[in-house]
N, C-alpha and C positions, 0 to 999 in steps of 0.2 A: 414499823421498824426502818431504820435508816441502812440502806445498801452499801457496802465498804467500797470504795473506793482504792486504786492502787496509788503509792507514794507519788509548786511553789505555793500556792499556799492558799488554799480554801478553809474557812472556819465554817463547820456544820452544827447547827443547833436544832434541838428539838424544842419546837412550840408547841404549848398547848394552844388550841385553837377557841378562842373567848367570840363564841356567833358569829364570827366570819372567818374564812379561813387565810386571812392576811397576816402577813408578819414584817415587822419592821426591823431594816437592817442595825445591825450596831454599829457603833463607831469607836473602835477601840483606839487608844492611845498609843504610846510608845511599847513597840513590842518587845519581849522579852530576850529577842534575840539582838537588839538594838538594830532593827530595820525602821524603817518609816512606813508608817500606817498611809492610805488613801483613802478616798472613799468607797463606802459599801454598794454593792447592787443587791437589787432583789429580782432572784431567779423565779418568783410568783409561780413555783411549781409544787404541787402536792403531791404528799406521800401516798401511798397507795390506802393506806387505811383512814386517811382524812383525820388523824390523831398528832400529826406533827409534820412540818415543812423544813425544806433544807433552805436557809440562806446563805449567800456569799460575801464575804468579808475581802477586801484586796488588801494584805500584808506581806511585805518586801523585806524578805531577809537576806542579809547579806554576811558570808561566812569567809573571814580574811584568809584562813588557811587552804580554803577551797574545797573544804571536806564536809560531808553531812555528819552532824551527829546521829547515831543510830536511832535514837530515841526519835528522832523527827519523821524517820523514814517509814513508821509506821501511823496506824490509826491512836489518836490520845482520846482514851474516853476520861471523861472527866465524872466526880462525883454529882449524883441526883442532889435536887435541891430539896429540901426540908418540906415538909407536908404545909408548916406555918407559912411558906414564905408565899407572897403575893402572887398571882398568877402572870408571869411574865415571862420572856422569853428566856431560856436556858442554853447554855454551851454545853454540848456533850460530847464533841469530839472536833478533833481536827483532821484534816488531813491535807496531802500535796497533791496541786494541778499542774503546776510548771516547774521545767527545770532548766538552768539557765547556764552556759558555758561560755568562755572569752577565750579566743583564740590570740594567737601573737599580734593578729591585726586588729584587737579591741573590738572584734566582732562580738556580738552576744546572740549565742544561739540557743533559742530558747524552744524546746520541744515539751509538748503535751502528755500526760502519763494517760494510763489507761481512762478512759470514760470521758473524756474531757477535749476541748478541740478550740485552736483560734478560730473568730466567728469569720464571716464572709467578708468583712467590712475590714480588719484588720488583715486579713489573707490577701487582698487585692492589693495591698499599699505597700509589702514586702515580699522579699523575694523567699521561695523556700530553701530549707537545706538539703544539700545534696547528700545525702545520707542513703546508703545501700542497705539499710535496715528498715527504714521510716516508710513504709507504704502506705501510712493513714494521710488522707489530703488534709491539708493546714495543719497537721500534725508537728511542725517544726519550721520555724520562722527564722528569719537572721536580722537582727536589728543594731545599727549604729550607735546606739547607745542605750541605756537603759531606759523603758519604757512603763511607764505607771497603768501595765496591764497584766492580764492573765489568761490562761485559759477557762473555757468556760464549760460547764457541766452540760453533755447530751442529754436530750430530753430522756426522761427514763423511762424502763421497758418494766420486762416482768420482775415482780420484786423476789423472786427464785433466784434468776438466772442472775440478776444484777447488770445486766446490760443494757444498752441505752437502745432506746427504740425507733431504729433505720426506717425511714418513710418509703420502703419499698423492699423488694425481692427480686432476686436475679434467678434463673433455672435456663437450663440449657437441655437440649435433646439428648446429649450423652457425651460423657467425660472422655470416652474412648472412640475417636474419631480414626477410622479406616483411610488410606489414602485414595482420593477420590471424593469421598463424601462430602456432605454441607452441613457447615456446622451451623446451628441455631440459637441462639442467645435471646431469651426475653426477659425485659424488665417490668415489672408490674408497678406501681407508684400508687401508694396511699395518701401523698401531700404533693401539692402543688410543686414541680421541680423545674428548674430552669438550668441553662449552660450545661447541657447534656453529651459527654464527650466518652467514646469508648477507647480503650489502650490494650495492648500485647505486651506482657513482660516477658521476652525469650530467657529459656534457661540458661542461668548465671549472668545475665544481663543486668546492669543498676539500674535502667532508669526504663522506664516503659513506652512503647512506641503508638503515638496517635494513630488510630484505625478512621477510615474516611471511605467515602463510594470510590470504587475502582472497579477495575475490570472481574475480580474475584470478592469484592466485599459491597455488601448493600446496606444502607442504615434506613430506617423506618421508623416513625414516632405518631403518635395519636395520642389523644386526651387519655391520660394516666397509663399509658403501656409506651415502651419502646423496645425493637427488635435488630438485632445484629445478625447477619447472614455471611458467610465466607465459602463460598464453594470452591470445589476441588482442592479437598484438604492435603496438607502433605507436611514435611515435619519442618517446613519455613514456618506453619503456622501454629507450632505447639508452644506452648506457655500457657502463663496466668492471664486470663482475660479481666479486663477491670470495664466497670462503667461508673462513671464520675459523675456527680450531678449536684446541683445545689437545693436545698428546701430547709425551709425553718430557719433561715440565719446560717445554716452550717453547710460545709462542704462534706459530702457522702462518697463512699467509695465500695464497691461489691465487688467479690471477684469470684471465680470461677477457674480451675484447674484443667486443662484439657491435655489430652496426650493423644499422639500421631506415630503410630508405628512407622517402622522404614521399610520399604518396598526393594527388591533388587536393583532398579535402576541407582537408589540412593546408594549403593555400596562399590567402592572401588575397588575391585582386585588387580593385584600387578603377580605376575601375568595371569589372564583368564584362561590362556592356552599355552603351553610349552611343549617344545621339543627338546632332547636331551639325549647325549651321547653319555653312558654311564662310566665307559672307559676314560674319557675327558673330563667329565663332571660328574665324582661319585656322590656328591651332595648338591642342594639347591633350595631356595626360602620361597616359600611363598606367604602373599600377605591380602589382607582385605581389611578396610578401614570403613567407618561409617562417622557420619557426620555426628555433633554434640547434639544431643536430644534430653529430653527430661524422662526418659525410660533408659533402665538400668539394662544393659546388652552385655551378655558374655558368648565367648565363642566356644564351639569345640569341632576339633577336628578330625575327620575319618577320610582313610587309615591312619590312625597316630601313632603304630609302631615303629619304634627307632626313630622317632621324630622328638622335639621339643618346641615347645608352645609357649608365646609369651605376648605380651602386649605392651603397646606405649601410648602416649598422650602426644598431640601434635596440635599447633595452633587449628582448633574449630573441628578436630576430629580424632578419633579412638581408633587406633591400628592393632590387629591380632595378626602374628607373624607365627608362621610353622616352620622350623628348619629343620629339613628332611636330611638327615645324615647319612641314612643308604637308600641309594637310588634301586628302585622297583625294577626287577627284571623284564617285567611286561607294562604295555598300557596299561594308566591308571586314572583313575577319576577320584579327583580328590574333593573333597566338601567342607565347606567353611558352615556351620549350623549357628546362626547368630539367635539366641534366645533370650527372653524377657518374661518374668513372671507373667503369667496369665493369656499368653500370646502364642500363636502357632509358631514355631520355630521357621525362620528364614534361611532357607539352604541356598548355598551360592557355590556353584560347579564351577571346579577348575581341571580342566585336561592335562594329562602329561604324557605325550608321545616319546616312548623309547626307541632309540635310533640302535638299527639292528646291522652287523654285518652284511654289507653289500648294496644298502639304501643308499641311494640319492642324494646327497646333501650339497647343502652352499657353506662353503669354507667359513672359518671364523674372519672376522673384521673388524679390526680397532683404529680406523682410519680417523672418527670423529668420534664415532659411538661406539661401545663395545659390544659387537653381535656374536654371538656363541656358535656353534656349528647347529646348523638348523636342517632337517628333514625335507626334502622336496616336496611341494605342494602345502606348506606350513607358515603362518604366519609367526614370525619371531617378534617379542616386545621389549621393550627397555624403558626405563624410567626417564621423567622429563628431569632435566637438572634442576638444583635448588630454587626456590622460589618461584617454581613454576609447578602449574596441575595440570595434569592430562597423562598422556602415553604417549611413545613413538613406536612405531610399527613398519615394519618390513618383510614382503613378500618373498617366499623362496622360492623359484618357479619350478615349473617340472623337471628342466634340464638341469637343475644346479647352478644358475646364474641368480644372483639377488637381483631383486627389483629395486625401485625409487624409494624412498624414506619418505613415510607420510607422519607427518607430527600434528598432533592435535594439542599441544604445550600451549598452556596461557599463563601469563602473568598472573599469581596469586593475588596483587593486589589490585590489577584490573579485572580480574573474575569477580572479586568482592564487590568492586564498583557497579558491574554488571547486574548482578544479585541484586545490590541495593535498587539500583533505576529500575530493575524489572517488578520488585516487590513495591516500589514505588507507584508503579502503574497500575497493580493489582490492587493497591490501598492501605499500604502499610508504610505511614511516614507521613511527615507534613512538607509537602513539595515547594511552598516558598523557603523554607529553612534549608531543606536537602538538595534543592535542584542547583543551587550557587555553590553548596557545598562539594558535592560530583564535578560540576562544572572546573573548579579550581583545580581538581588532581588531572582532568582530562591533557592539557597541555606536555606535563610530564610521562602519562602514559603514552601518548603518540609519538614522543621522542624516543620512547624506550621499546617501539614497538618493533620485534624481529621474527615474527612468525605471519602467515597468515591468517593464523587462529587469533593471534594478538589485533590483525587490524580487523578481521569480523567482528571479532568481542566488542571493539572502539566503535565501530560502526554501530555495532545493535545497541551499544549504551546511548548512544546518542540520539538515535531512532526513539528509544523508550523514554527518553529526557523529552524529545520535540513533542510527544504522545499527551507527559505529563503537563506540560506547560500549555497546549492547545485544549486541553481538559477544562483545567484548571483556571486557566486564563489570568496565571500569574505572570508577573512583570520582572524583568531582568535588570539590574543597576548596570551600571559601565563595566563595573569590574567582573562580572559575570560573562556579560557579553563580549570581552576581549578575552577570556579566557576562552570563548567558545570558538572564536576568530584563531585564534594562536595554535589552538590544536586544530582547526580546520587547514591551516596552511600546513602544517605537520603533514597533515595525513596527506593533502595534494604534492605534497615535496616527497612523498615515500616512493623507491625506486619501484617504477611501473612493471620493468622487467623481471623483479624479484615477487615481490610481495603484493602487488596488485595482480600479476598475471595469475598467479595461482589461488589468489583469494576470490577473483572473477572465474577461475576454473571450478570452484565450490557453489558459488554464486554470482553467476553472473549479473544480478541487478544490484551488487554492492554500490556503484556508483550512485545508481538513483536512490538508494537508502539515504546516502550522505546529503545529497543534493534536497533530499525531502526535510531532515533535520536540520539541515542549517536554512534552509529560506524559512520553516517554522519558528524558530529560536531566533533568527535574528531581527524578527520585527516585534518582539516582546520586550522591546527597551523602553524602561520607566519615562513618563512623559518630562518628568524634571530634570533629566538629563539628556536631552533634546538641547542645542544640536550636536549631533556626534559624528567625529571623522575618525577612521581607522584605516590603517594602511601598511600591507605585508606584502611580500613579493607575489604571492598566489590569490591575497584577498583584498578585496578594495571595499568600504563600506562608507557609504554619506546616508545619515538620518536627519529629518527635520521635521521639526512641528511647526503646524500652521494653524492658526485660529480662523474667526469668520472673515479677515480679511488677509488674502493672500497675494501673489503675484498674478499678473494677467496668464501664464504659462508655466509650469513648473519644468526647469529645464537641468539636466546633470550632464557632467562631462569626465570622464575619467582618462586619466595620461596614460594609457595602454598603446600596444603595437599590435594590430592598429589601432588609432585612438577610438574611441567608443563615446557616441552621446546618445541621448536618450530626452523627449521630451512629452509632457502629458498635456494635452490644451484644458484651460480655463474650463470650457465647458464640459468637461469628464467630471471637473472636481466639484462644481458649483452646487451639484445635489447633496454630496455630502455634508456641506454645512449648514446645518439647520440648528436654532435653540442652543447656539452659542457650542457647538460641539467643535472640538480640534482633531484634524486630522495630522497622523503622521505619516509621511512617506519615505521609505527606507529601500535604497539602491546598493545593490550587492553585486561586485563582480568577482566569479572565480575562474581562474586560470586554471588551466590542464585538466577541469573536470568534465570537458566534452570529449576528451579522449578517454575516461575513464567510463561513461555511458556507455550501456550496451546499444549494438547496431541495430535498433527496433525502429522501422519507421512505419507509420500509420497511413491510413488512404490518402491516396495520390503521391505516394513518396516510392513505393516500390519498393525491392528488396537490394539496389544497388549501393555501393557503398561510395559516403559523399565526403567530402575534405571540409572541416571545419575551421573556424579561424583560432581557435585556442581560448575560445571565451564564452563564459556564459554569463547573462544579465539577469538579474532576480530583482523585480518589482514588486513593493509589497505595499498597499495601502490600507491603514487602521484608521478608522472612523471610532473613538471612543474604544470599547474592547471589543468590536466587531472588525473582522478581516473585511475588506472589500476587493471584489475580485474582477468588477466590471468597469472598465475603462479604456478610451483610447490612449493609447502610447505611439511615439514615432520613434523608431531608431534607426543610427546610423553605425553600422558596423566597419567602415572605413571601404578602403579598396579590396575587391573581391575578384579573384580569377575566376572565371567560368559563369555558370550560372546561377543566380543566387534563387535561393528557397529559405522564405523568414518560415522560421518554425519555432514552436515553445515545446516545453518535456511535459508531456501528459502522463502523469503519475497512474493514472485509470485503465491504459491501454495494457494489451498482453497480460491480459488476468492478474492485474494490480504491479506488474512489472516494470512499466512505463515504457514509453515511446514517442518518439518525437513526431508531431504533427503540424499540417500548415490550418487547421482549421481556425478561421478567423484571424487570419494573418496573409498579409499579401506583401510581393515587393513592389516597390514602385522608384522612378528615376529620382535624383535628388534634383531641385531646382539649382541650388548654387555650388554644385558639387560634381565631379564624374562617378561618385560612388552610389550604390544601391540604399535607398532606404526601406524599412519593413514598418507596414505600420499593422498592429492587431487591435484589435477590439476586446480584449482581458489582458489581465496583469497576471503573471506568472515567471518561469524561468526561461527566457529566450536566448536564441542563435539565431546563427544561418550556416545555412548548407550550402556547400557548391559543388555541382555536378559539370566539371569541363567538357561533357561530351552532351549535355540536355540542351537541345536547342531553346532560347527563350523566346517568351511568346512577343511576335512580331507585330506591328499593327498592320501592316504589308498582308499578312497571311488571313487577318480577321478580317480586312476589306476584301480581298480577293473570295474568301469563302462567301461573303454576303452578296456580292456581286454574281458569282458561280450561281448561288441558289436562287437567286434572283432570275437569272437566265433561263434557268432549269426549269422553274415555275411558268413561266411565260412558254417556253417551249413546249411543256406540256401541256398547258392551256390550249395552245395550236393544234397540238396532236389530236385532243379531245374533239376539237373544233372539225379537223378535217375526218376523223371518223364520223363525225356527225354527216357530215356531207355525203361520203363513200361507202358508208358501211355496210348496204345492201349490194353495192356492186363488186368487193372484195372478198364476200363471204360465200361465193356461189359452190363451191365445192369443200368437201368438209375437213380436208388437208388446212384450208385456208381460213375456213372458220375456227378452226382449234387455234390456229398460230394467232391472228389477230384479235381471238377472246382473250388468251392469255397476255397478249400486247397491251389490250386496254385495261384489263387488270392490274398490269406493272404500272401502266399511265397513272390511275386511281391512286396507289398506293406510293407510289413516289411522289406523286405530286401532295398527299397530304402528310406524307413524312417531311418533305422538304419545307413544308408551309409550318409545322411544328417544331422543326430543329429551327429554322430562322426565329421563330418567336418565342424560344426558349431562351434565350439570354436575358431578356427583359422579364426572368420570375425569379424569386429570391431563392437562391442555391442552397442547397444543405437537406441532408436527410431529413429535417424537422419542417420541411415543406411540402404539402402536400401536393401541391401544383406543378412544384418542380419533379418530386417523384412519378406523376401521372404523366408529364412530358415525358420522362425518360425512357417512361414504360411504353408510352405510343408511339415513339419513336424507334425504339428497339423492335417491337412487332411490326410494323409498316415495312421497315427497311427488308426484315427478313422474309415477310410476305412478299415484296418486291422481288428478291432473288429464288424464292420458291414455286412463283408463277415462271420465271424462268427455267426452273428445273423442269417444271409441268410442260411446258413448250418443248424442251429439249429429250423429253422422255417420249411425247407424241411422236416428235422427230422420228427416235430409236424405233419406236413401233414399225413403221411405215417402213422403215428401211429392213429391219428384220423378217417381218412380217407382209409381205409384200400383197398376198392374194386375200388377207384378214383385215374385213370393213370395220371402222368403228363407229358402233352407233353414238349418237350424239346425246341420248338421255341417259348414258352409261357412261362415257367419257367424263362430261362437263360436271355432273358432281363429285367424281374421284379428283379432277382438277380443284373443284374447289376446297375438299376437304385437305389435300396436299398445300394449296395456297394458303389458307388461311388458319385451319386447325394447327397444322403443325408449328407455325410461326408461334401462335398465340399460346401453346403450350411449353414451347423452349421458352419463351420471355418470360412465362409466369413463373417456371422452376428458375431461372435466373435471377429474377425477383426475391424468391425465399428463400434461396439459399446465400445469396451474397448481401442483403441488406441487414440482417443481423449480425454480420460480421464487420459492419462497417465497410464493405468493400464493392457498393453497388454503384454509387457515385463518384464521379470524381471530382476533385477539390476545385469548389468555385464555379462548377457548372453542373448543368442540367444533361448529362451523357453519361455512358458506362463509363466505369472508372478502369482507365488503361493497363494499371499497375496491379491491381488487386485479383485480376482474373475476370472479370463480368464482361470485358469488351471481348475477349475469347470465346465469348458463348455466341457472340456476331459474327466474327473473322470465320473462326472455325466452319461454322455450317457454310458462310459463303468461299470458302475455299474448297470445301468439299463438292458444293455444286459446280463451282470451277472446273474443276477435276472430270466430274460426270460430262462436260457439257465438251470436254475435250477428247473425251472418249467417243461422244458421238460424232465430232467432228471428224475424228479417225476413221470413224466405221464409214462416214460419207466420204471421205476420200478412197477409200477402197473400193466402195460402191462405184463409184464415179469413176477411176482409172482400171476397173477390172480389162481383162480382155477385149471381152465384147466391145468395149467402147473405142479401143484403140484402132480396130478392124474399121472404122468408119473412115470417113474422109479427114485429114490434118484440119481441115477450120473446124469441125465438131469437136474434135479434141482439144484446141485451143480453147473453144468456147467451154468447154466443161471444167476444163482448170480455170479460167475465168470466172467461173459460178464458184469455185471453192473458194478462190480468193477472197471473191467478195462475201460470199457467206461468213468465211471469218472475221472480216472487217466487221461485219453486223454484229455475229454473236460476241466477241472479245469484248466491246464495252458493256453491250449488255447483260453477259453473265459475270461481270464483276472483278475484271483482269487487274482494274485499279485496284482490289482491295491486296492480292498481292504486292503490291509497293505500298499500301498501308499498313500489311504487316511488317514490313522492313521499315517504317518510320519508326514503331514502337520499339527498336532497337537503340539501345545507348550510343553505339559509336556513329553516329548518322550524322552529315550534315545539312544545311539548309534546302539543297538543292534538290532533295527525294520529297520532301515537306510540300513544298512548291508544285513537283509534277503530280504529286497524289491529290494535292487541293485541285488543281484545274482538273483532272482527270474524274473525281470523286464529284465535285459541284456541279461541272457541266454535263453529268450523265443525261439529265432531262434533254439536253440541246441533241445529244448522240444519237440518243431513242427516236428522237422526232425527225435527224436526219437521214441515220443508217435503216431504222425500224419501221419510218413509216415512209417518207417524201420518197426514197429511193426505190418502193416497191413499184412495179410495172403497173400492175391492177390501180393502184392508189395514183399514178402519174395519168394513166388511161382516164379515168374517171373524175380528175380534175379536169382535165382538157376537154371532156364532153361537155363539163357542166358550166365552164367557163369560155372556153373557147369553140365550141360546138364543131371540133374539127379531129380527124381522125389518129390515133397514135401511130408512129414511127415504127420501123424494125424493132422486133423484141430486143431488149435488152435482159441479161442475168439479173435475177433477183431472187432474195431468199424464198419468194412462194414459187417463182419459176422453175428454180430448183429442186421444190419440193416435189412439182408436178413431174421434172424433166426427171429426177430420179425414181419418181415413182412407175413412171412409164417405161425408161430403159430397163428396169426390173422386171416389168412385164414382158418387155418383147426384145428386147437386147439389142434392134439394129433400128429402131426410129428414131428419128430424130429429134433435137430438143425443140421444144416450142419458145 
């Protein structure tokens, strides 16, 4: 049998098979309709029973009146041949395959009828018809002149259904997808297929949307199978899914309809709560609006007595309205029940509060918007102006005073662009086509932004576009880039005291979002559009393309105030040029943006507020389609007041919100101008921060530090040599032994710490350097150990003052001193490392020492100051013991001798116990001149010299031992020293009237 097709022209014949199922195409002459005949084609397709075959012959029929004869629109059955006729092909029927219409532009719209299709070779050379009713791929093409061609018969399928044999099947996990579910479609192919694409046609949309991998869409394919997965389903993903591919010379399209119910957040109710006075407003109106979907929804209101329900459609949504004509007497909860066949109802509550006599209320206000009388403690709501989406809220405080107005109104067109960009990132649409279209509309939207919501939505749209461009690696032409720069200029020109301030109150990182989007999109210019220069009041861009041969150095300058210059040395660009790769360098200057970025400062900058020059320089290098971020760049931001800090904006800081960082950047003096230059080892968004109170790094301070450390190391070595000579002489009693044992350990710790600190500048700085981390930890531990041994010495002295008759055994006291002197500082240094290193606040920027701004340095200064405080208490206690009445009863010479001993003890203990760090803490403050820095450097670095002079050489027993060893002479009259004071205090505490030795 021959399957009947639907109604230009295919002749179907029944051919008896003579030994071989091959039929020859007939060549008819002039057609009966007055058309011309063309060459025939053999379909070479057998009928299912093997008794007949289909043969196609091209016949062109022209009808002058453009009307089809009714007889031609059906299959014509011809009489059967006589039995005596020779076995030759017999014409049994005529069916239509192609229908063409001519429009006023003389274009031919030729559509294939059911069961037929244009083959792929013709489909690739002619545009398709834009018909909302034509879903078949290659089913309708547009020709500029009559073509001697026709739609071809698709491969036949079952003789019963008479449908073509589609070389594939499409299945899905469920046609009803709940919000948040994952949709899975699977295509199984029986023939080899190419050019496979997925599309989604939204309800009521005339054209499908291309689906491609994105944040929600994933596409996989293997031999004979392809799959599409869409995560987190919502009403934006409802519609008809299509799988289009080529096979057997034809284009095929398989369809599946997916429905997604709405969720509560998809419904916009106005208001969602209402406070009303029945005396002034006997009636009110409630509404709930839903977006367009392929599910039919109806609304039922409850309670509905004394109310009138209605509905209306507006652009992209359907609204259900309840007009309440009688005000309820008590508080009532109204519900809008949205129902769709086969689904559970979606219940939307709206709370109505009735104002009673005596309730505190906010009065009616019609100054800008109409705010009705509202009960205290409730939120009043008002609709947004026309062409905007959202709601306006105003809170009535408990005392009956209106609060500020909070608006979430967003321009409807801008909101549509935002949703379009967000879906584009998710996987809906073609980035190469849609990104330029969205960018073309941004300048107008930026100029019309009138609310913080508009501004934030505009910035989010740019952010999504930047992510799409970066992932798809698409390139923008000049027109699209101009639209981006114009929109950016308008955004930077927005009044900062109104929209920007309110927008930053909601999202403090809004400026960082703008910077990331602009620097991503600005470097996406097509290579053929280089060079490109564009200038606006707030935006200046220069982009150049270089081949294998490029200038010795790349230099750029901008006519800004102050003038801005940048240079990239040739050695930074040379590694990029290989195998003929072209590189593009884009330099972008953004005015006012630095004032819109949040005041977030990374490691080494602290929390102080810095002044900025009002400029942000963005430098990007693209090698082919790859972004290059490593390279040396030298920048000159002009004259700067105060101490400059060369910084860049690091988007990874502060949980992705961004902040200024000094890593990889340093300031250096310009050789030919009085300005300061910035040298950075990477490419990104740069600026310079000025702190008028920060003391710049002076070479004299660095030199003084090195000289002081060298002198301290030499003095400590001398001190060790002295102890080597006189140790047995000076430790004959327990008090002297404990004091000199503590002093010896202090010398050892300080000697090792100064040596490590002096060599630290020769190590590579940064948290990625294990040597730098190790040096910082060792210096921290050893300096702390020095002061904890000082604390041990003071505690032993305090014990001798308080417990005069209690003797200290060496085997107990010495281990305790070791634990205090080494174990405590080791634990404190370890806790500091574990606490501040993960936060990036352990190392100082560019140095192997504790960060003075992030808090790590205070774990050193804090214990030092505490030790100074304890030593101060010990000194006060000693003064009370020395100046008690029993001392004053002696001769005046003895009293003067005791006072002299206190003064000398104070002079000895003060530098040893780290009084210099009180001044060191002051140097961490911002408002400080260079004088404290010099004083602190001298006192701190020469501490080893002070220990040698006051702790060792001025001791009487040490002097006597040295004289005996070198001069073989007796010591002169005794002088007060720390050791003699200890014995003096001890003996006066016991006897009260003995003289000091």
